[in-house]
BAFINU-33611 format. One record per residue: residue number from 1; residue in one letter; x, y, z of N, C-alpha, C, O in turn. Coordinates in Angstrom, 1 decimal. Atoms other than C-alpha are relative to their C-alpha. Example, Ala and Ser with C-alpha at 12.3 -4.5 7.8 and 13.67 -1.06 7.14 Angstrom:
// residues 2
1	A	0.9	-1.2	0.0	12.3	-4.5	7.8	0.9	1.2	0.0	1.9	1.2	0.7
2	S	-0.9	-1.1	0.0	13.7	-1.1	7.1	-0.8	1.1	0.8	-0.3	2.2	0.9
END
This chain:
// residues 86
1	M	0.9	-0.9	-0.5	-76.7	-18.7	-10.8	0.6	0.8	1.1	1.4	0.3	1.9
2	I	-0.5	-0.9	-1.0	-75.9	-15.7	-8.7	-0.7	-0.1	1.3	-2.0	-0.2	1.3
3	S	0.6	0.2	-1.3	-76.5	-16.0	-5.0	-0.8	1.3	0.4	-0.5	2.4	-0.1
4	W	0.8	-1.1	-0.5	-78.9	-13.7	-3.1	0.8	1.1	0.6	0.5	2.2	0.6
5	K	-0.9	-0.9	-0.7	-76.0	-12.1	-1.2	0.6	1.0	-1.1	0.8	2.1	-0.8
6	K	-0.6	-0.8	1.1	-74.5	-10.9	-4.5	-1.0	1.0	-0.5	-0.7	2.1	-0.9
7	W	1.1	-0.9	0.5	-77.9	-9.5	-5.7	-0.2	1.1	1.0	-0.4	2.3	0.6
8	A	0.2	-1.0	-1.0	-78.3	-7.7	-2.4	1.1	1.0	0.0	0.9	2.2	0.2
9	G	-1.1	-0.9	0.1	-74.8	-6.2	-2.6	-0.1	0.9	-1.2	0.3	2.0	-1.1
10	F	0.1	-0.8	1.3	-75.4	-5.1	-6.2	-1.1	1.0	0.2	-0.9	2.2	-0.3
11	A	1.1	-0.9	-0.3	-78.7	-3.5	-5.1	0.5	1.2	0.9	0.2	2.3	0.7
12	A	-0.5	-1.0	-1.0	-77.0	-1.7	-2.2	1.0	1.0	-0.7	1.0	2.2	-0.5
13	L	-1.0	-0.8	0.8	-74.2	-0.5	-4.6	-0.8	1.0	-0.9	-0.3	2.1	-1.0
14	L	0.8	-0.9	0.9	-76.8	0.9	-7.0	-0.7	1.2	0.8	-0.7	2.3	0.3
15	V	0.7	-1.1	-0.8	-78.6	2.8	-4.2	1.1	1.0	0.4	0.8	2.2	0.3
16	L	-1.0	-0.9	-0.4	-75.3	4.3	-3.0	0.5	0.9	-1.1	0.7	2.1	-1.0
17	L	-0.5	-0.7	1.2	-74.2	5.3	-6.5	-1.1	1.0	-0.4	-0.7	2.1	-0.9
18	S	1.1	-1.0	0.4	-77.6	6.9	-7.2	-0.1	1.2	0.9	-0.5	2.2	0.5
19	A	0.0	-1.1	-0.9	-77.3	9.0	-4.1	1.1	1.0	-0.3	1.0	2.2	0.0
20	C	-1.1	-0.9	0.4	-74.0	10.4	-5.4	-0.2	0.7	-1.3	0.6	1.7	-1.6
21	S	0.2	-0.7	1.3	-75.3	11.4	-8.8	-0.6	1.4	0.1	-1.3	1.7	1.1
22	T	0.5	-1.4	0.0	-76.1	15.0	-9.6	-1.3	0.0	-0.7	-1.5	-0.7	-1.7
23	K	1.3	-0.1	0.6	-79.6	16.0	-10.4	-0.2	1.4	-0.6	0.3	2.4	0.0
24	A	0.2	-1.3	0.6	-80.7	18.8	-12.7	-1.2	0.6	0.8	-2.1	0.0	1.2
25	P	1.0	-0.7	-0.7	-82.8	21.4	-11.0	-1.4	-0.1	-0.7	-1.4	0.1	-2.0
26	T	1.3	0.1	0.7	-86.5	20.9	-11.7	-0.8	1.3	-0.1	-1.7	1.4	-0.9
27	A	0.8	-1.2	0.0	-87.9	24.3	-10.9	1.0	1.2	0.1	2.1	1.1	0.7
28	S	-0.9	-1.2	0.0	-86.3	27.7	-11.6	-0.4	0.9	1.2	-1.5	1.1	1.6
29	V	0.2	-0.8	-1.1	-85.8	30.0	-8.7	0.2	1.5	-0.4	1.2	1.8	-1.0
30	E	-0.1	-1.4	0.4	-86.5	33.7	-9.3	0.5	0.8	1.2	0.0	0.6	2.3
31	P	-0.6	-0.8	-1.1	-84.5	36.2	-7.2	-1.1	0.9	0.5	-1.9	1.5	-0.3
32	T	0.9	-1.0	-0.6	-86.6	38.3	-4.8	0.7	1.2	0.4	1.9	1.2	0.7
33	E	-0.6	-1.3	-0.4	-86.0	41.9	-3.9	0.2	0.0	1.5	-0.7	-0.3	2.3
34	V	-0.4	-0.1	-1.4	-84.2	42.3	-0.6	0.1	1.5	0.4	0.8	2.2	-0.2
35	P	-0.1	-1.4	-0.4	-84.8	45.6	1.3	1.4	0.3	0.6	1.9	-0.5	1.4
36	T	-1.4	-0.4	-0.5	-81.5	47.4	2.0	0.0	1.0	1.1	0.9	1.1	1.9
37	A	0.1	-1.0	-1.0	-82.7	50.1	4.3	-1.0	-0.4	1.1	-2.0	-1.0	0.8
38	I	0.9	0.3	-1.1	-84.3	49.8	7.7	-0.9	1.2	0.2	-0.4	2.3	0.3
39	S	0.9	-1.1	-0.1	-87.4	51.8	8.0	-0.2	0.5	1.4	-0.5	1.7	1.6
40	E	0.2	-0.4	-1.4	-87.6	51.9	11.8	1.3	-0.2	0.8	2.0	-1.2	0.5
41	P	-1.2	0.2	-0.8	-84.8	52.3	14.3	-0.2	-1.2	0.9	-1.3	-1.4	1.5
42	V	0.1	1.2	-0.8	-84.1	49.1	16.2	0.7	0.2	1.3	1.9	0.6	1.3
43	S	-0.7	-0.2	-1.3	-83.4	49.3	19.9	0.6	-1.4	0.4	0.0	-2.4	0.3
44	T	-0.6	1.2	-0.5	-81.0	46.8	21.4	-0.3	-0.2	1.4	-0.3	0.8	2.2
45	P	0.3	0.2	-1.4	-81.9	45.2	24.7	1.2	0.2	0.9	2.3	-0.1	0.5
46	E	-1.1	-0.2	-0.9	-79.8	46.2	27.7	0.4	-1.3	0.6	-0.5	-2.1	1.1
47	V	-0.5	1.3	-0.6	-77.6	43.4	28.9	0.4	0.3	1.5	1.2	1.2	1.8
48	L	-0.2	-0.2	-1.4	-77.6	43.1	32.7	1.1	-1.0	0.4	1.1	-2.2	0.0
49	P	-1.0	0.9	-0.5	-74.5	41.6	34.4	-0.6	-1.1	0.9	-1.5	-0.8	1.7
50	T	0.5	1.1	-0.8	-75.1	38.2	36.0	1.0	-0.3	1.1	2.2	0.0	1.0
51	E	-0.8	0.4	-1.1	-73.8	37.0	39.3	0.8	-1.2	-0.3	0.3	-2.2	-0.8
52	V	-0.9	1.2	0.2	-70.8	34.6	39.1	0.1	-0.7	1.4	0.2	0.0	2.4
53	A	-0.1	0.8	-1.3	-70.6	31.8	41.7	1.2	0.4	0.7	2.3	0.6	0.1
54	A	-1.1	-0.5	-0.8	-68.4	32.9	44.5	1.1	-1.1	0.2	2.3	-0.8	0.3
55	A	-0.9	1.0	-0.2	-66.8	29.5	45.0	-0.1	-1.1	-1.0	-1.1	-1.5	-1.5
56	D	0.0	1.1	1.0	-65.7	26.8	42.6	0.4	-1.2	0.9	1.5	-1.4	1.2
57	Y	-0.2	1.1	-0.9	-66.1	23.7	44.7	0.8	-1.1	-0.5	1.6	-1.8	0.3
58	C	-0.9	1.1	0.6	-64.4	21.3	42.3	1.4	0.3	0.2	2.2	-0.5	0.7
59	V	-1.4	-0.4	-0.1	-61.2	23.2	42.3	0.5	0.1	1.4	1.6	-0.4	1.8
60	S	-0.4	-0.1	-1.4	-61.2	23.9	46.0	0.2	-1.3	0.6	1.0	-1.5	1.5
61	C	-0.1	1.3	-0.5	-61.8	20.3	46.8	1.2	-0.8	-0.5	1.9	-1.5	0.2
62	H	-1.1	0.8	0.6	-59.3	18.8	44.4	1.4	0.6	0.3	2.4	-0.1	0.1
63	L	-1.3	-0.6	-0.3	-56.5	21.2	45.4	0.3	0.0	1.5	1.4	0.4	1.9
64	D	-0.3	0.1	-1.4	-56.9	20.7	49.1	0.7	-1.3	0.3	0.0	-2.4	0.3
65	K	-0.8	1.2	-0.2	-54.1	18.2	49.9	-0.5	-0.8	1.2	-0.5	-2.0	1.2
66	D	0.4	0.7	-1.2	-55.3	17.4	53.4	-1.3	-0.8	-0.2	-1.5	-1.9	0.2
67	E	1.2	0.6	0.3	-58.8	16.6	52.1	0.2	-1.2	-0.9	-0.4	-2.3	-0.7
68	L	-0.3	1.1	0.9	-57.4	14.4	49.4	0.7	-1.2	0.7	0.3	-2.3	0.5
69	V	-0.6	1.0	-0.7	-55.2	12.5	51.8	-1.1	-0.7	0.9	-1.0	-1.9	1.1
70	R	1.0	0.5	-0.9	-58.2	12.1	54.2	-1.0	-1.0	-0.7	-1.4	-2.0	-0.1
71	T	1.1	0.8	0.7	-60.6	10.7	51.6	0.6	-1.0	-1.0	-0.1	-1.7	-1.7
72	A	-0.6	1.0	0.9	-58.1	8.6	49.6	-0.2	-1.4	0.4	-0.3	-1.7	1.6
73	A	0.1	1.4	-0.3	-58.5	4.9	49.3	1.4	-0.5	0.5	2.4	-0.1	0.0
74	P	-1.3	0.5	-0.5	-55.9	2.9	51.3	0.7	-0.8	-1.1	0.1	-1.5	-1.9
75	V	-0.8	0.8	1.0	-53.1	1.4	49.2	0.2	-1.4	0.5	0.6	-1.7	1.6
76	V	-0.1	1.4	-0.4	-53.3	-2.4	49.2	1.1	-0.6	-0.9	0.9	-0.6	-2.2
77	E	-1.0	0.7	0.8	-50.2	-4.2	48.1	-0.3	-1.4	-0.2	-0.5	-2.1	0.8
78	S	0.4	1.4	0.2	-51.0	-7.5	46.5	1.3	-0.7	-0.6	2.2	-0.1	-1.1
79	E	-1.1	0.8	0.5	-48.6	-10.3	45.5	-0.1	0.0	-1.5	-1.1	-0.1	-2.1
80	S	-0.1	0.0	1.4	-47.4	-10.2	42.0	-0.4	-1.3	-0.6	-0.2	-2.3	0.1
81	E	0.5	1.2	0.6	-48.8	-12.8	39.6	1.2	-0.9	-0.3	1.1	-2.1	-0.4
82	S	-1.1	0.8	0.4	-45.3	-13.9	38.7	0.7	-0.7	1.2	1.6	-1.5	1.1
83	E	-0.7	0.5	-1.2	-44.3	-14.7	42.3	-0.9	-1.1	0.7	-2.1	-1.1	0.4
84	G	0.7	1.0	-0.8	-45.4	-17.5	44.6	0.1	-1.4	-0.6	0.7	-1.6	-1.6
85	T	0.0	1.4	0.5	-46.0	-21.2	44.2	-0.9	-0.2	-1.1	-1.9	0.6	-1.3
86	G	1.0	0.2	1.0	-47.6	-22.5	41.2	0.6	-0.7	-1.1	0.0	-1.0	-2.1
END
């Protein structure tokens, strides 16, 4: 007798394979007429320039060496794991 896991795997395989199969179209699509000429002139909206931020705080902070040294975490030297008693 086949176990339930094999039946579940077989069912999953059938579902995956049925998703990959091609289907015949069921309804015919009739082409519609597309207008080629524009009857009214279309006005484009005027684009106004926007203000750009004067300062880029990330770059100015990360490039300031004195500020980086002042806010840096102190270097703590710890004993290597291979050294010492043990």
